[in-house]
Each structure stands twice: as C-alpha cells, then as structure tokens.
mmCIF file of the C-alpha atoms, coordinates in Angstrom:
data_MODEL
# 
_entry.id   MODEL 
# 
loop_
_atom_site.group_PDB 
_atom_site.id 
_atom_site.type_symbol 
_atom_site.label_atom_id 
_atom_site.label_alt_id 
_atom_site.label_comp_id 
_atom_site.label_asym_id 
_atom_site.label_entity_id 
_atom_site.label_seq_id 
_atom_site.pdbx_PDB_ins_code 
_atom_site.Cartn_x 
_atom_site.Cartn_y 
_atom_site.Cartn_z 
_atom_site.occupancy 
_atom_site.B_iso_or_equiv 
_atom_site.pdbx_formal_charge 
_atom_site.auth_seq_id 
_atom_site.auth_comp_id 
_atom_site.auth_asym_id 
_atom_site.auth_atom_id 
_atom_site.pdbx_PDB_model_num 
ATOM 1   C CA . UNK A 1 1   ? 124.702 95.128  116.918 1.00 0.00 ? 1   UNK A CA 1 
ATOM 2   C CA . UNK A 1 2   ? 123.753 95.390  120.749 1.00 0.00 ? 2   UNK A CA 1 
ATOM 3   C CA . UNK A 1 3   ? 127.451 96.290  121.608 1.00 0.00 ? 3   UNK A CA 1 
ATOM 4   C CA . UNK A 1 4   ? 127.812 99.025  118.900 1.00 0.00 ? 4   UNK A CA 1 
ATOM 5   C CA . UNK A 1 5   ? 124.544 100.600 119.182 1.00 0.00 ? 5   UNK A CA 1 
ATOM 6   C CA . UNK A 1 6   ? 123.147 99.264  122.495 1.00 0.00 ? 6   UNK A CA 1 
ATOM 7   C CA . UNK A 1 7   ? 119.615 99.501  123.771 1.00 0.00 ? 7   UNK A CA 1 
ATOM 8   C CA . UNK A 1 8   ? 116.320 98.723  122.334 1.00 0.00 ? 8   UNK A CA 1 
ATOM 9   C CA . UNK A 1 9   ? 116.615 100.396 118.963 1.00 0.00 ? 9   UNK A CA 1 
ATOM 10  C CA . UNK A 1 10  ? 119.363 98.169  117.908 1.00 0.00 ? 10  UNK A CA 1 
ATOM 11  C CA . UNK A 1 11  ? 116.798 95.001  118.222 1.00 0.00 ? 11  UNK A CA 1 
ATOM 12  C CA . UNK A 1 12  ? 114.498 97.107  116.158 1.00 0.00 ? 12  UNK A CA 1 
ATOM 13  C CA . UNK A 1 13  ? 116.942 97.716  113.548 1.00 0.00 ? 13  UNK A CA 1 
ATOM 14  C CA . UNK A 1 14  ? 117.757 94.179  113.088 1.00 0.00 ? 14  UNK A CA 1 
ATOM 15  C CA . UNK A 1 15  ? 113.894 93.317  113.028 1.00 0.00 ? 15  UNK A CA 1 
ATOM 16  C CA . UNK A 1 16  ? 113.007 95.813  110.508 1.00 0.00 ? 16  UNK A CA 1 
ATOM 17  C CA . UNK A 1 17  ? 116.050 94.836  108.215 1.00 0.00 ? 17  UNK A CA 1 
ATOM 18  C CA . UNK A 1 18  ? 114.905 91.442  108.216 1.00 0.00 ? 18  UNK A CA 1 
ATOM 19  C CA . UNK A 1 19  ? 111.303 92.165  107.440 1.00 0.00 ? 19  UNK A CA 1 
ATOM 20  C CA . UNK A 1 20  ? 111.766 94.970  104.958 1.00 0.00 ? 20  UNK A CA 1 
ATOM 21  C CA . UNK A 1 21  ? 110.935 92.811  101.901 1.00 0.00 ? 21  UNK A CA 1 
ATOM 22  C CA . UNK A 1 22  ? 107.638 91.547  103.569 1.00 0.00 ? 22  UNK A CA 1 
ATOM 23  C CA . UNK A 1 23  ? 104.762 93.645  104.148 1.00 0.00 ? 23  UNK A CA 1 
ATOM 24  C CA . UNK A 1 24  ? 103.020 91.427  106.976 1.00 0.00 ? 24  UNK A CA 1 
ATOM 25  C CA . UNK A 1 25  ? 106.382 91.019  108.727 1.00 0.00 ? 25  UNK A CA 1 
ATOM 26  C CA . UNK A 1 26  ? 106.771 94.953  108.778 1.00 0.00 ? 26  UNK A CA 1 
ATOM 27  C CA . UNK A 1 27  ? 103.252 95.140  110.049 1.00 0.00 ? 27  UNK A CA 1 
ATOM 28  C CA . UNK A 1 28  ? 103.923 92.734  112.802 1.00 0.00 ? 28  UNK A CA 1 
ATOM 29  C CA . UNK A 1 29  ? 107.095 94.822  113.679 1.00 0.00 ? 29  UNK A CA 1 
ATOM 30  C CA . UNK A 1 30  ? 105.406 98.068  113.690 1.00 0.00 ? 30  UNK A CA 1 
ATOM 31  C CA . UNK A 1 31  ? 102.604 96.635  116.073 1.00 0.00 ? 31  UNK A CA 1 
ATOM 32  C CA . UNK A 1 32  ? 105.426 95.262  118.437 1.00 0.00 ? 32  UNK A CA 1 
ATOM 33  C CA . UNK A 1 33  ? 107.231 98.612  118.230 1.00 0.00 ? 33  UNK A CA 1 
ATOM 34  C CA . UNK A 1 34  ? 104.197 100.587 118.930 1.00 0.00 ? 34  UNK A CA 1 
ATOM 35  C CA . UNK A 1 35  ? 103.466 98.319  121.949 1.00 0.00 ? 35  UNK A CA 1 
ATOM 36  C CA . UNK A 1 36  ? 107.081 98.569  123.448 1.00 0.00 ? 36  UNK A CA 1 
ATOM 37  C CA . UNK A 1 37  ? 106.905 102.562 123.099 1.00 0.00 ? 37  UNK A CA 1 
ATOM 38  C CA . UNK A 1 38  ? 103.533 102.448 124.443 1.00 0.00 ? 38  UNK A CA 1 
ATOM 39  C CA . UNK A 1 39  ? 104.840 100.694 127.601 1.00 0.00 ? 39  UNK A CA 1 
ATOM 40  C CA . UNK A 1 40  ? 107.429 103.606 127.746 1.00 0.00 ? 40  UNK A CA 1 
ATOM 41  C CA . UNK A 1 41  ? 104.768 106.335 127.606 1.00 0.00 ? 41  UNK A CA 1 
ATOM 42  C CA . UNK A 1 42  ? 105.083 107.137 123.967 1.00 0.00 ? 42  UNK A CA 1 
ATOM 43  C CA . UNK A 1 43  ? 101.979 106.460 121.760 1.00 0.00 ? 43  UNK A CA 1 
ATOM 44  C CA . UNK A 1 44  ? 103.098 106.597 118.128 1.00 0.00 ? 44  UNK A CA 1 
ATOM 45  C CA . UNK A 1 45  ? 99.622  106.172 116.782 1.00 0.00 ? 45  UNK A CA 1 
ATOM 46  C CA . UNK A 1 46  ? 97.666  108.449 118.894 1.00 0.00 ? 46  UNK A CA 1 
ATOM 47  C CA . UNK A 1 47  ? 95.015  110.734 117.308 1.00 0.00 ? 47  UNK A CA 1 
ATOM 48  C CA . UNK A 1 48  ? 97.041  113.215 114.876 1.00 0.00 ? 48  UNK A CA 1 
ATOM 49  C CA . UNK A 1 49  ? 98.489  113.415 111.282 1.00 0.00 ? 49  UNK A CA 1 
ATOM 50  C CA . UNK A 1 50  ? 101.519 112.125 109.743 1.00 0.00 ? 50  UNK A CA 1 
ATOM 51  C CA . UNK A 1 51  ? 103.712 114.861 111.098 1.00 0.00 ? 51  UNK A CA 1 
ATOM 52  C CA . UNK A 1 52  ? 102.552 114.258 114.433 1.00 0.00 ? 52  UNK A CA 1 
ATOM 53  C CA . UNK A 1 53  ? 103.451 110.571 114.224 1.00 0.00 ? 53  UNK A CA 1 
ATOM 54  C CA . UNK A 1 54  ? 106.957 111.236 112.961 1.00 0.00 ? 54  UNK A CA 1 
ATOM 55  C CA . UNK A 1 55  ? 107.499 113.845 115.811 1.00 0.00 ? 55  UNK A CA 1 
ATOM 56  C CA . UNK A 1 56  ? 106.885 111.085 118.402 1.00 0.00 ? 56  UNK A CA 1 
ATOM 57  C CA . UNK A 1 57  ? 108.758 108.697 116.337 1.00 0.00 ? 57  UNK A CA 1 
ATOM 58  C CA . UNK A 1 58  ? 111.939 110.804 116.071 1.00 0.00 ? 58  UNK A CA 1 
ATOM 59  C CA . UNK A 1 59  ? 111.670 112.277 119.640 1.00 0.00 ? 59  UNK A CA 1 
ATOM 60  C CA . UNK A 1 60  ? 112.214 108.327 120.363 1.00 0.00 ? 60  UNK A CA 1 
ATOM 61  C CA . UNK A 1 61  ? 114.910 107.925 118.149 1.00 0.00 ? 61  UNK A CA 1 
ATOM 62  C CA . UNK A 1 62  ? 116.713 111.199 119.464 1.00 0.00 ? 62  UNK A CA 1 
ATOM 63  C CA . UNK A 1 63  ? 116.212 110.126 123.105 1.00 0.00 ? 63  UNK A CA 1 
ATOM 64  C CA . UNK A 1 64  ? 117.601 106.865 122.565 1.00 0.00 ? 64  UNK A CA 1 
ATOM 65  C CA . UNK A 1 65  ? 120.972 108.299 121.509 1.00 0.00 ? 65  UNK A CA 1 
ATOM 66  C CA . UNK A 1 66  ? 122.026 106.049 118.731 1.00 0.00 ? 66  UNK A CA 1 
ATOM 67  C CA . UNK A 1 67  ? 122.688 109.034 116.609 1.00 0.00 ? 67  UNK A CA 1 
ATOM 68  C CA . UNK A 1 68  ? 123.369 112.691 117.626 1.00 0.00 ? 68  UNK A CA 1 
ATOM 69  C CA . UNK A 1 69  ? 120.183 114.219 115.646 1.00 0.00 ? 69  UNK A CA 1 
ATOM 70  C CA . UNK A 1 70  ? 117.112 112.592 113.727 1.00 0.00 ? 70  UNK A CA 1 
ATOM 71  C CA . UNK A 1 71  ? 115.279 115.375 111.549 1.00 0.00 ? 71  UNK A CA 1 
ATOM 72  C CA . UNK A 1 72  ? 112.731 115.111 108.644 1.00 0.00 ? 72  UNK A CA 1 
ATOM 73  C CA . UNK A 1 73  ? 111.333 117.770 106.024 1.00 0.00 ? 73  UNK A CA 1 
ATOM 74  C CA . UNK A 1 74  ? 108.624 116.582 103.696 1.00 0.00 ? 74  UNK A CA 1 
ATOM 75  C CA . UNK A 1 75  ? 104.907 116.595 102.786 1.00 0.00 ? 75  UNK A CA 1 
ATOM 76  C CA . UNK A 1 76  ? 102.030 114.023 102.096 1.00 0.00 ? 76  UNK A CA 1 
ATOM 77  C CA . UNK A 1 77  ? 103.765 112.394 99.357  1.00 0.00 ? 77  UNK A CA 1 
ATOM 78  C CA . UNK A 1 78  ? 107.480 112.119 100.361 1.00 0.00 ? 78  UNK A CA 1 
ATOM 79  C CA . UNK A 1 79  ? 109.654 112.479 103.499 1.00 0.00 ? 79  UNK A CA 1 
ATOM 80  C CA . UNK A 1 80  ? 113.339 113.186 103.792 1.00 0.00 ? 80  UNK A CA 1 
ATOM 81  C CA . UNK A 1 81  ? 114.483 111.450 106.900 1.00 0.00 ? 81  UNK A CA 1 
ATOM 82  C CA . UNK A 1 82  ? 118.222 112.743 107.990 1.00 0.00 ? 82  UNK A CA 1 
ATOM 83  C CA . UNK A 1 83  ? 120.280 111.139 110.684 1.00 0.00 ? 83  UNK A CA 1 
ATOM 84  C CA . UNK A 1 84  ? 123.484 112.720 111.632 1.00 0.00 ? 84  UNK A CA 1 
ATOM 85  C CA . UNK A 1 85  ? 126.122 111.551 113.751 1.00 0.00 ? 85  UNK A CA 1 
ATOM 86  C CA . UNK A 1 86  ? 125.080 107.713 113.679 1.00 0.00 ? 86  UNK A CA 1 
ATOM 87  C CA . UNK A 1 87  ? 126.670 105.444 116.080 1.00 0.00 ? 87  UNK A CA 1 
ATOM 88  C CA . UNK A 1 88  ? 126.011 102.486 113.453 1.00 0.00 ? 88  UNK A CA 1 
ATOM 89  C CA . UNK A 1 89  ? 127.871 104.384 110.639 1.00 0.00 ? 89  UNK A CA 1 
ATOM 90  C CA . UNK A 1 90  ? 131.409 103.332 111.292 1.00 0.00 ? 90  UNK A CA 1 
ATOM 91  C CA . UNK A 1 91  ? 130.659 99.622  111.471 1.00 0.00 ? 91  UNK A CA 1 
ATOM 92  C CA . UNK A 1 92  ? 127.254 99.392  109.538 1.00 0.00 ? 92  UNK A CA 1 
ATOM 93  C CA . UNK A 1 93  ? 127.697 101.302 106.348 1.00 0.00 ? 93  UNK A CA 1 
ATOM 94  C CA . UNK A 1 94  ? 130.435 99.102  105.235 1.00 0.00 ? 94  UNK A CA 1 
ATOM 95  C CA . UNK A 1 95  ? 128.641 96.148  106.168 1.00 0.00 ? 95  UNK A CA 1 
ATOM 96  C CA . UNK A 1 96  ? 125.379 97.437  104.361 1.00 0.00 ? 96  UNK A CA 1 
ATOM 97  C CA . UNK A 1 97  ? 127.617 98.336  101.050 1.00 0.00 ? 97  UNK A CA 1 
ATOM 98  C CA . UNK A 1 98  ? 129.360 94.899  101.103 1.00 0.00 ? 98  UNK A CA 1 
ATOM 99  C CA . UNK A 1 99  ? 126.003 93.384  101.388 1.00 0.00 ? 99  UNK A CA 1 
ATOM 100 C CA . UNK A 1 100 ? 124.753 95.599  98.325  1.00 0.00 ? 100 UNK A CA 1 
ATOM 101 C CA . UNK A 1 101 ? 122.088 97.272  100.649 1.00 0.00 ? 101 UNK A CA 1 
ATOM 102 C CA . UNK A 1 102 ? 122.429 100.805 101.280 1.00 0.00 ? 102 UNK A CA 1 
ATOM 103 C CA . UNK A 1 103 ? 118.876 101.459 102.961 1.00 0.00 ? 103 UNK A CA 1 
ATOM 104 C CA . UNK A 1 104 ? 119.430 103.218 106.260 1.00 0.00 ? 104 UNK A CA 1 
ATOM 105 C CA . UNK A 1 105 ? 117.859 100.985 108.997 1.00 0.00 ? 105 UNK A CA 1 
ATOM 106 C CA . UNK A 1 106 ? 116.262 104.187 110.414 1.00 0.00 ? 106 UNK A CA 1 
ATOM 107 C CA . UNK A 1 107 ? 114.856 104.981 107.046 1.00 0.00 ? 107 UNK A CA 1 
ATOM 108 C CA . UNK A 1 108 ? 113.099 101.144 107.119 1.00 0.00 ? 108 UNK A CA 1 
ATOM 109 C CA . UNK A 1 109 ? 111.616 101.776 110.686 1.00 0.00 ? 109 UNK A CA 1 
ATOM 110 C CA . UNK A 1 110 ? 110.233 105.199 109.623 1.00 0.00 ? 110 UNK A CA 1 
ATOM 111 C CA . UNK A 1 111 ? 109.016 103.603 106.370 1.00 0.00 ? 111 UNK A CA 1 
ATOM 112 C CA . UNK A 1 112 ? 107.307 100.742 108.379 1.00 0.00 ? 112 UNK A CA 1 
ATOM 113 C CA . UNK A 1 113 ? 105.631 103.507 110.792 1.00 0.00 ? 113 UNK A CA 1 
ATOM 114 C CA . UNK A 1 114 ? 104.729 105.493 107.809 1.00 0.00 ? 114 UNK A CA 1 
ATOM 115 C CA . UNK A 1 115 ? 103.056 102.585 105.981 1.00 0.00 ? 115 UNK A CA 1 
ATOM 116 C CA . UNK A 1 116 ? 100.996 101.579 109.240 1.00 0.00 ? 116 UNK A CA 1 
ATOM 117 C CA . UNK A 1 117 ? 99.944  105.274 109.605 1.00 0.00 ? 117 UNK A CA 1 
ATOM 118 C CA . UNK A 1 118 ? 98.966  105.979 106.003 1.00 0.00 ? 118 UNK A CA 1 
ATOM 119 C CA . UNK A 1 119 ? 97.861  102.381 104.647 1.00 0.00 ? 119 UNK A CA 1 
ATOM 120 C CA . UNK A 1 120 ? 99.986  103.403 101.800 1.00 0.00 ? 120 UNK A CA 1 
ATOM 121 C CA . UNK A 1 121 ? 103.159 101.512 100.373 1.00 0.00 ? 121 UNK A CA 1 
ATOM 122 C CA . UNK A 1 122 ? 106.878 103.218 100.518 1.00 0.00 ? 122 UNK A CA 1 
ATOM 123 C CA . UNK A 1 123 ? 109.655 103.414 98.384  1.00 0.00 ? 123 UNK A CA 1 
ATOM 124 C CA . UNK A 1 124 ? 112.983 104.321 99.869  1.00 0.00 ? 124 UNK A CA 1 
ATOM 125 C CA . UNK A 1 125 ? 116.224 105.787 98.372  1.00 0.00 ? 125 UNK A CA 1 
ATOM 126 C CA . UNK A 1 126 ? 119.376 106.169 100.829 1.00 0.00 ? 126 UNK A CA 1 
ATOM 127 C CA . UNK A 1 127 ? 122.416 108.302 100.518 1.00 0.00 ? 127 UNK A CA 1 
ATOM 128 C CA . UNK A 1 128 ? 125.005 107.107 102.973 1.00 0.00 ? 128 UNK A CA 1 
ATOM 129 C CA . UNK A 1 129 ? 127.372 109.807 104.559 1.00 0.00 ? 129 UNK A CA 1 
ATOM 130 C CA . UNK A 1 130 ? 130.646 109.340 106.557 1.00 0.00 ? 130 UNK A CA 1 
ATOM 131 C CA . UNK A 1 131 ? 128.575 109.679 109.869 1.00 0.00 ? 131 UNK A CA 1 
ATOM 132 C CA . UNK A 1 132 ? 124.828 109.379 108.653 1.00 0.00 ? 132 UNK A CA 1 
ATOM 133 C CA . UNK A 1 133 ? 122.576 109.169 106.080 1.00 0.00 ? 133 UNK A CA 1 
ATOM 134 C CA . UNK A 1 134 ? 119.489 110.715 104.037 1.00 0.00 ? 134 UNK A CA 1 
ATOM 135 C CA . UNK A 1 135 ? 116.693 108.662 103.078 1.00 0.00 ? 135 UNK A CA 1 
ATOM 136 C CA . UNK A 1 136 ? 114.029 109.797 100.686 1.00 0.00 ? 136 UNK A CA 1 
ATOM 137 C CA . UNK A 1 137 ? 110.635 107.860 101.693 1.00 0.00 ? 137 UNK A CA 1 
ATOM 138 C CA . UNK A 1 138 ? 108.119 108.003 98.736  1.00 0.00 ? 138 UNK A CA 1 
ATOM 139 C CA . UNK A 1 139 ? 104.380 107.045 99.740  1.00 0.00 ? 139 UNK A CA 1 
ATOM 140 C CA . UNK A 1 140 ? 103.151 105.200 96.892  1.00 0.00 ? 140 UNK A CA 1 
# 
C-alpha cells in the first residue's frame, strides 16, 4: 500500500480497515491519528462542530494527495463522502471486491472520526467507482 499510495495515510487506511469491526480499536486509531495530525499542526478535535471537524479532516486528505479531491455533503444524521481520482482505486477496488468488502477506506477513517466526535455509532454504504467512491455515513 505504501508504494501505491505513499505517505502517512496509507498506514492510516490499513489501521482503519484492520480495526473497523472493533469499536475500541477504532477509538485508539482515531486518537493516534489525531495525535499525528496534531504534530503536523492540525487539531481534528479543536472546538467546533462536526462540519468543522470534517473540514479539517478532508483538508488533510486533500493535502496528502492520495486522491485528486475529497468532498462531502450532509447534516447531523448522514454524511456523503466523495473521493475523486483516488490513487488506490486501480489496485484497491479489485482487491476489496474479491474480499467481498466494498467499503471505501477513506469512509472508514471518516466514520471513525465522526464516531469519536459525536459519540454515536455509524453505518456505512459505499458505491465504488472507476476512479473513486461515494460513501454514505449514517450516524445512528
């Protein structure tokens, strides 16, 4: 993954995928991610609402360059995360499909951050595209 995606976020994706089924592992992952980003000068959990947290997170994603563009729309009940021009798509999507797992890793990271911010659980639905994905994250 590091050769394909490069950088810190390739490690983040791996950790998120490994811990997705385990709430405690996701919480530890998000704490670690928040610490790393904090060292880079980005405070994911500074005072602010969910929109501000998502804006900060996607700013990091966009600066990392693992995809051409990350964006989102939504409200307090659900968020639609869009990933366009993902460097992981060519290699990663076929692997995810063979594993029977079609959840976007960026959606997993975003959902984990949302869970930590809101204290609510999430449910994800991903639609993979040729060069990216759309993930609907429902807060339950």
